N, C-alpha and C positions, 0 to 999 in steps of 0.2 A: 633147071634149065634142060631143054631138050625133051620135056614131057608135054603131054597134052594139057590144056587148061583144066579140064575136069580132074585129071590125075593130080596136078599140082595143087589145086584148090582143096581137094579131099572131101568136099561136101557140096550139096546142091546150092545152098545159100551163098557160099563163097564163089562158086562157079558163076551163078547168076550175077553177082556183084562185079566179078571180073569182066564178064561180057558187057555189062551195062557201062562200066568205066571205059572199056576199049571202044565202044560205039559212040561215045560222047563227042559230038562235033565241036564242042567248045574247048576241048583239050587237044593239043597237038603234040607230036613227038618233040618238037622244039621246046614247047612249054615244059614238058617233063624233064628234058635233059639240060635245060638252060642253067640250072644250079650246078650241075656236074661240069659243064663247059666253063662256067665262071670260076669255080674252085680250081680246075685244072690250069686255067690261065694264070691265076694268082700264084700257084705253086711254081709254074715255069718262070714267072717274073722274079719270085723270091730266089730261085736257084740261079738265075742269070745274074742277079745283083750279088749273090754270095760268091760266085765265081769271078765276077769283075773285081771284087775287092781282094782276091787272093794274089799273092806275088807271082810273077811269071815263072 
C-alpha cells in the first residue's frame, strides 16, 4: 500500500495484468467491494443481536 503499481507488482507481466484489470469497464469499485460490504453488514447484525440478548 502506498507504492506505485509497478513496484507493488514486482514484474512486467503482473504490472500489465494489474493495469488491464483496473481499466476493465465491466468491473466497478462497487462490484469489487460488495462482498466486503455484505460481510461487514452481517457482522454488525450478529453483534447487534448478541447485545440485544444480554441482560441490561
